[in-house]
C-alpha positions as CSV (number, residue, x, y, z in Angstrom):
1,X,133.4,96.1,166.1
2,X,134.2,99.2,164.5
3,X,137.4,99.1,162.1
4,X,140.3,101.4,163.3
5,X,140.6,103.0,159.8
6,X,137.1,104.1,160.0
7,X,138.1,106.4,163.2
8,X,141.0,107.7,161.3
9,X,140.7,111.5,160.7
10,X,142.3,111.2,157.2
11,X,140.2,108.5,155.9
12,X,137.0,110.1,157.0
13,X,138.0,113.4,155.2
14,X,138.8,111.5,152.0
15,X,135.4,109.5,152.2
16,X,133.5,112.9,152.5
17,X,135.4,114.3,149.4
18,X,134.8,111.3,147.3
19,X,131.1,111.4,148.1
20,X,130.7,115.1,147.2
21,X,132.5,114.3,144.0
22,X,130.2,111.4,143.2
23,X,126.9,113.8,144.0
24,X,128.3,116.3,141.2
25,X,129.1,113.6,138.8
26,X,126.9,113.3,135.6
27,X,124.7,110.5,135.0
28,X,125.7,107.6,132.6
29,X,124.4,108.9,129.2
30,X,125.7,112.4,129.8
31,X,128.9,111.1,131.2
32,X,129.2,108.9,128.0
33,X,128.6,111.9,125.8
34,X,131.2,114.1,127.7
35,X,133.8,111.0,127.2
36,X,133.1,111.1,123.5
37,X,133.3,114.9,123.0
38,X,136.5,115.0,124.7
39,X,138.0,112.4,122.5
40,X,136.9,114.3,119.4
41,X,134.7,111.3,118.0
42,X,131.8,111.8,115.6
43,X,129.6,109.1,116.9
44,X,125.7,109.3,116.4
45,X,123.4,108.8,119.4
46,X,121.1,105.9,118.9
47,X,117.4,106.7,118.4
48,X,114.4,104.5,119.4
49,X,114.0,101.3,117.7
50,X,111.9,101.1,114.5
51,X,108.3,100.2,115.1
52,X,107.4,97.0,113.5
53,X,104.0,97.6,112.3
54,X,101.4,95.0,110.9
55,X,100.2,94.9,107.4
56,X,96.5,94.2,106.6
57,X,97.3,93.9,103.0
58,X,100.1,94.9,100.4
59,X,99.7,94.8,96.6
60,X,101.9,96.0,93.9
61,X,101.0,97.0,90.6
62,X,99.9,94.2,88.3
63,X,102.1,93.5,85.4
64,X,101.8,91.0,82.6
65,X,104.3,88.1,83.0
66,X,106.9,87.8,85.8
67,X,108.7,91.2,85.3
68,X,107.4,94.4,86.8
69,X,107.8,97.7,85.1
70,X,110.0,100.5,86.4
71,X,107.7,102.9,88.3
72,X,108.9,105.7,90.5
73,X,111.5,108.4,91.6
74,X,110.9,109.3,95.1
75,X,111.3,112.6,96.9
76,X,114.3,113.3,99.5
77,X,116.3,110.3,98.2
78,X,119.9,110.0,99.6
79,X,122.6,107.2,99.5
80,X,125.6,106.2,101.0
81,X,128.8,107.1,98.9
82,X,130.7,103.9,97.8
83,X,134.2,103.4,99.3
84,X,135.6,102.5,95.9
85,X,134.9,103.7,92.3
86,X,133.3,101.1,90.0
87,X,136.0,99.2,88.3
88,X,135.6,98.3,84.4
89,X,134.2,94.7,84.0
90,X,132.7,94.6,87.4
91,X,129.9,92.0,87.2
92,X,126.9,93.7,88.9
93,X,127.2,97.4,89.4
94,X,125.6,99.0,92.3
95,X,125.1,102.8,93.1
96,X,126.4,102.1,96.6
97,X,128.8,99.1,96.4
98,X,130.4,96.9,93.7
99,X,131.7,94.3,96.3
100,X,130.2,90.7,95.9
101,X,128.8,89.4,99.3
102,X,130.1,86.1,100.5
103,X,127.2,83.7,100.4
104,X,125.6,82.2,103.7
105,X,126.0,78.5,104.5
106,X,122.7,76.7,103.5
107,X,120.8,76.0,106.8
108,X,117.2,75.3,107.9
109,X,117.5,77.6,110.6
110,X,117.1,81.5,110.3
111,X,120.5,83.2,109.8
112,X,121.8,85.6,112.4
113,X,122.0,89.2,111.4
114,X,125.3,90.3,109.8
115,X,127.4,93.0,111.9
116,X,126.1,96.3,111.8
117,X,128.4,98.5,109.6
118,X,129.2,102.3,110.1
119,X,127.7,104.3,107.1
120,X,129.6,106.7,105.3
121,X,128.7,110.3,104.5
122,X,125.4,110.4,102.4
123,X,124.9,112.3,99.3
124,X,122.2,112.9,96.7
125,X,121.3,110.3,94.0
126,X,120.5,111.4,90.5
127,X,117.6,110.2,88.4
128,X,116.3,107.6,90.7
129,X,113.6,105.0,89.2
130,X,112.1,102.6,91.8
131,X,110.7,99.3,90.7
132,X,109.2,98.0,93.8
133,X,108.3,99.2,97.4
134,X,107.9,97.1,100.4
135,X,106.8,98.3,104.0
136,X,106.7,96.5,107.4
137,X,104.8,99.2,109.1
138,X,102.8,102.3,107.9
139,X,106.0,104.2,107.3
140,X,109.1,101.8,107.6
141,X,110.1,100.6,104.2
142,X,112.3,99.9,101.5
143,X,112.7,100.5,97.8
144,X,114.2,98.7,95.0
145,X,115.5,100.5,91.9
146,X,118.0,102.3,90.0
147,X,120.1,105.5,89.7
148,X,122.9,107.1,87.8
149,X,126.0,105.6,88.8
150,X,128.0,107.6,91.4
151,X,131.6,108.1,90.2
152,X,131.0,106.6,86.8
153,X,128.7,106.3,83.8
154,X,125.5,104.4,83.2
155,X,122.9,103.1,85.6
156,X,123.5,101.3,88.9
157,X,121.3,99.4,91.3
158,X,120.0,101.2,94.2
159,X,118.3,99.8,97.6
160,X,116.8,102.6,99.7
161,X,115.0,102.6,103.1
162,X,112.8,104.9,105.0
163,X,111.5,105.3,108.6
164,X,109.1,107.9,108.0
165,X,107.6,107.1,104.6
166,X,108.8,110.3,102.9
167,X,112.8,110.5,103.2
168,X,114.6,107.7,101.9
169,X,118.4,106.7,102.6
170,X,120.4,104.6,100.3
171,X,122.0,101.3,101.4
172,X,125.3,99.5,100.2
173,X,125.4,96.0,99.5
174,X,123.2,95.5,96.6
175,X,125.1,92.8,94.4
176,X,122.4,92.5,91.6
177,X,121.2,93.9,88.4
178,X,118.0,95.8,87.7
179,X,115.8,96.2,84.7
180,X,117.7,99.0,83.3
181,X,121.1,97.9,85.0
182,X,123.1,95.9,82.5
183,X,120.2,95.0,80.5
184,X,119.2,93.1,83.6
185,X,121.9,90.5,83.0
186,X,122.1,87.8,85.7
187,X,121.9,88.2,88.6
188,X,118.4,90.0,87.7
189,X,116.0,91.0,90.4
190,X,112.5,92.8,89.9
191,X,111.0,92.9,93.3
192,X,111.5,93.3,96.9
193,X,109.7,92.0,99.9
194,X,110.8,92.6,103.8
195,X,109.3,90.2,106.2
196,X,110.3,92.5,109.3
197,X,113.0,94.8,110.3
198,X,116.0,92.6,109.5
199,X,114.8,89.8,107.0
200,X,114.1,90.7,103.2
201,X,114.0,89.2,99.8
202,X,115.1,90.5,96.4
203,X,114.4,88.2,93.6
204,X,113.5,87.6,90.0
205,X,112.5,84.6,88.1
206,X,116.2,83.2,88.0
207,X,117.8,85.1,91.0
208,X,117.2,84.9,94.8
209,X,118.7,87.1,97.4
210,X,118.2,87.4,101.2
211,X,119.1,89.9,104.0
212,X,119.1,89.3,107.4
213,X,120.5,92.6,108.6
214,X,118.0,95.2,107.3
215,X,119.3,95.4,103.8
216,X,122.9,96.3,104.6
217,X,124.2,93.1,102.9
218,X,122.6,90.5,100.5
219,X,123.4,86.8,99.9
220,X,122.5,84.9,97.0
221,X,120.4,81.5,97.5
222,X,119.7,79.0,94.8
223,X,116.7,79.5,92.5
224,X,114.4,82.4,91.8
225,X,110.9,83.8,92.3
226,X,108.1,85.1,90.4
227,X,106.2,86.2,93.4
228,X,106.9,86.1,97.1
229,X,104.7,87.4,99.9
230,X,105.7,87.2,103.7
231,X,103.2,87.4,106.6
232,X,101.9,85.4,109.5
233,X,105.6,84.2,110.5
234,X,106.3,82.5,107.3
235,X,107.2,83.0,103.5
236,X,105.4,81.8,100.4
237,X,107.3,81.6,97.1
238,X,106.0,81.0,93.7
239,X,108.6,79.7,91.1
240,X,108.5,79.1,87.3
241,X,110.5,78.9,84.2
242,X,110.5,80.8,81.1
243,X,110.5,79.1,77.6
244,X,108.5,76.7,75.9
245,X,105.3,78.4,76.4
246,X,103.7,81.9,76.1
247,X,104.1,82.9,79.8
248,X,105.7,81.2,82.9
249,X,106.0,77.6,82.9
250,X,106.1,74.8,85.5
251,X,104.6,77.1,88.3
252,X,105.3,75.9,91.7
253,X,104.8,77.0,95.4
254,X,107.2,76.7,98.2
255,X,106.9,77.8,101.7
256,X,109.6,78.4,104.6
257,X,110.1,80.1,107.9
258,X,111.1,83.6,107.7
259,X,114.7,83.9,107.1
260,X,115.3,80.2,106.5
261,X,117.0,78.5,103.4
262,X,114.9,75.4,103.6
263,X,112.0,75.4,101.4
264,X,109.1,72.9,101.7
265,X,107.2,72.5,98.3
266,X,103.5,73.0,98.9
267,X,100.7,70.7,97.9
268,X,99.9,72.5,94.7
269,X,99.0,71.3,91.3
270,X,98.0,73.8,88.7
271,X,95.5,72.5,86.2
272,X,96.7,75.0,83.4
273,X,99.9,75.2,81.6
274,X,99.2,78.2,79.3
275,X,99.8,81.2,81.9
276,X,100.0,84.8,81.0
277,X,100.8,86.2,84.8
278,X,100.9,85.0,88.2
279,X,99.6,87.2,91.0
280,X,99.8,86.3,94.8
281,X,98.1,88.0,97.7
282,X,97.6,87.0,101.4
283,X,95.9,88.1,104.4
284,X,96.2,86.3,108.0
285,X,96.4,82.4,107.2
286,X,94.6,82.9,103.7
287,X,96.5,83.2,100.5
288,X,95.3,83.6,97.1
289,X,97.3,82.7,93.8
290,X,95.7,83.8,90.5
291,X,97.0,82.3,87.3
292,X,95.6,84.7,84.5
293,X,94.9,83.0,81.1
294,X,96.9,83.7,77.9
295,X,94.7,84.2,74.8
296,X,97.7,84.2,72.5
297,X,96.9,82.1,69.3
298,X,93.3,82.9,69.2
299,X,92.2,80.8,72.0
300,X,88.4,81.1,72.2
301,X,88.7,80.8,76.0
302,X,91.5,81.9,78.3
303,X,89.9,82.5,81.6
304,X,92.1,82.6,84.7
305,X,92.2,80.2,87.5
306,X,92.2,81.2,91.4
307,X,93.9,79.0,93.9
308,X,93.4,79.7,97.6
309,X,95.2,78.3,100.7
310,X,93.8,78.5,104.3
311,X,97.2,77.4,105.9
312,X,99.9,79.9,105.0
313,X,100.5,78.5,101.5
314,X,101.1,74.7,102.6
315,X,98.0,73.4,100.9
316,X,96.0,74.7,97.8
317,X,92.7,74.3,96.2
318,X,91.6,75.3,92.8
319,X,88.3,77.5,92.8
320,X,88.1,78.5,89.3
321,X,87.6,81.8,87.5
322,X,86.3,84.2,90.2
323,X,84.7,86.7,87.9
324,X,81.1,85.7,86.6
325,X,80.6,85.3,82.8
326,X,78.1,87.6,81.0
327,X,77.6,86.6,77.4
328,X,81.2,87.5,76.5
329,X,84.5,86.2,78.3
330,X,85.2,88.1,81.5
331,X,88.5,87.5,82.9
332,X,90.0,88.2,86.5
333,X,93.3,90.3,86.2
334,X,93.9,91.2,89.7
335,X,93.4,89.8,93.2
336,X,93.3,91.6,96.6
337,X,93.0,89.8,99.9
338,X,91.0,91.4,102.7
339,X,90.3,90.4,106.2
340,X,87.9,87.8,107.8
341,X,87.7,85.6,104.7
342,X,87.1,88.7,102.2
343,X,88.8,88.7,98.9
344,X,88.0,90.7,95.6
345,X,88.8,90.2,91.9
346,X,89.1,92.7,89.3
347,X,87.1,91.5,86.2
348,X,87.7,92.7,82.5
349,X,85.7,92.0,79.5
350,X,87.6,90.4,76.8
351,X,86.2,92.4,73.8
352,X,86.4,96.0,73.3
353,X,85.7,98.5,74.7
354,X,87.0,96.8,77.8
355,X,85.1,97.5,81.0
356,X,86.1,96.7,84.5
357,X,84.4,95.6,87.2
358,X,84.8,93.6,90.6
359,X,83.7,90.4,92.1
360,X,83.7,89.8,95.9
361,X,83.7,86.9,98.2
362,X,83.1,86.7,102.0
363,X,83.9,83.0,102.2
364,X,87.6,82.8,101.4
365,X,86.9,82.5,97.5
366,X,84.4,79.8,97.6
367,X,81.6,82.0,95.9
368,X,82.1,85.5,94.3
369,X,79.4,87.9,93.6
370,X,79.7,90.2,90.6
371,X,79.2,94.0,91.2
372,X,77.3,95.9,88.4
373,X,79.1,99.2,88.6
374,X,82.1,99.8,86.1
375,X,85.3,101.1,87.5
376,X,85.4,104.7,86.2
377,X,88.9,104.5,84.7
378,X,90.7,103.4,81.6
379,X,93.0,100.4,81.4
380,X,92.6,99.4,85.0
381,X,95.8,97.4,86.1
382,X,95.5,96.8,89.8
383,X,93.1,96.4,92.7
384,X,94.2,96.7,96.3
385,X,92.1,97.0,99.8
386,X,89.3,95.2,101.4
387,X,85.7,95.3,100.5
388,X,84.4,96.1,103.6
389,X,86.6,99.0,104.2
390,X,88.0,100.5,100.9
391,X,88.8,99.1,97.3
392,X,91.2,101.2,95.4
393,X,91.5,100.3,91.8
394,X,94.5,101.8,89.8
395,X,94.8,102.6,86.1
396,X,94.5,106.2,84.5
397,X,94.1,107.7,88.1
398,X,92.5,106.1,91.2
399,X,88.9,105.1,92.0
400,X,87.8,104.2,95.3
401,X,84.8,102.1,96.5
402,X,83.6,101.7,100.2
403,X,80.8,99.1,99.5
404,X,82.6,96.3,97.8
405,X,82.3,97.5,94.3
406,X,78.8,98.5,94.2
407,X,79.6,102.2,93.7
408,X,82.8,103.8,92.7
409,X,84.0,107.4,92.9
410,X,87.2,108.7,91.1
411,X,89.8,110.4,93.2
412,X,89.9,113.7,91.1
413,X,93.2,114.9,92.6
414,X,95.2,111.8,91.7
415,X,95.9,112.2,87.8
416,X,98.1,110.2,85.4
417,X,98.8,106.8,84.7
418,X,99.5,104.9,88.2
419,X,102.5,102.7,88.3
420,X,102.0,101.2,91.8
421,X,99.3,101.1,94.3
422,X,99.4,99.4,97.7
423,X,98.3,99.6,101.3
424,X,100.7,99.1,104.3
425,X,97.6,99.0,106.8
426,X,93.9,99.5,107.0
427,X,94.4,103.1,106.5
428,X,97.6,103.8,105.1
429,X,98.5,103.3,101.2
430,X,100.9,104.8,98.5
431,X,100.5,105.2,94.7
432,X,102.9,106.4,92.3
433,X,102.0,108.3,89.0
434,X,103.1,110.9,86.5
435,X,105.8,108.5,85.0
436,X,107.4,108.0,88.5
437,X,107.9,111.6,89.4
438,X,104.9,112.0,92.1
439,X,104.2,109.9,95.3
440,X,100.8,109.8,96.7
441,X,100.1,108.9,100.3
442,X,96.7,108.4,102.0
443,X,96.0,107.9,105.6
444,X,92.5,107.7,105.7
445,X,91.8,104.4,103.8
446,X,92.0,106.1,100.4
447,X,89.5,109.0,100.9
448,X,92.3,111.6,100.5
449,X,95.6,111.6,99.0
450,X,98.5,114.0,99.4
451,X,101.1,114.4,96.8
452,X,104.9,114.7,96.9
453,X,106.6,116.0,93.6
454,X,110.1,115.2,92.2
455,X,112.3,118.3,91.8
């Protein structure tokens, strides 16, 4: 039966008017923008979510011992201005914030991300020096470093983020010191690693911080780390102590789920105590831990020992010194995990003049084959890449090999001492040179590099 109201002329006219206005009304997104504009609000329109890329490998520059050197000053760096000036006696100066974050409760489950905060007006940083870089895709990454304090004197900690690999934006919340901030007084961090867009780790031998909101806030957890790498949905952490031996002592390995504060000791028993440096590299389920020997005190033999894991760091096996010995001692000084059980070691002769070659393995480190060609660089310090794709050695410049170290070609356009080299994917990598004033990017597995100069 038809409702009497539907036959009412006034009601029918009202319905026609409402229908006409509805047809002219803006769609949802445009309507929201008109409402915001009419209110005079300054609200940014959200862009597309960041792409979460995969990493084939990622290797920082090798440094003797547990503390990495300060390496770079990046192009186009910006930061968020702090809400209050640094106060005298503040325990941990930050270029962005002096507030100490509240620690999260200890739990075995990953923490929920902290609430998103609205950033303040950005401004330029001065005299930025970056100690470490970490990426979760070809161009989405974070930098750990220091800069001139804003609104005060001295150096302050800076954590920065990029979504295009070139322009960097400062983030507030860093509540720890760096190498050139307060003499790296506790809490001191030297390295940075992100597992995904939200979860990251800032750490040093005696300090350990976790973020679950992409670096907006940091929360201190117990312990520290000498090395840490995230991949394959878990985290491998290498710990140790200083004192009582020439290098790091009491080396231990732990694993955890990404973002978790519950760490499980790995089945790892080092067969050497005299360690000069600790290096960790991983790809897929495979991880490689290199403990370099320490020749201090005139030791006649101080070769390194390589340990491998096939199960994301839970169990480890010693496979010995990967570099073949050739009449004089040859020491492995860097390790680079590749894909499909491939791994490479950088080999250095002990006696002067030092020569550098590589040894490669195609069976996850069970057997290594030494390559005859010398790397055409002086003071080679790092190795990155995959022997079947491209290996890049770094020292006084860069050199590249595409046949597992049988032949090397110096990259002529990259000059100066390289302080950082690493690959974010099979083709995209970055290097830092010229005392931290120049960034080089490759997008063709190291064949060509494009520079960006500071200033």
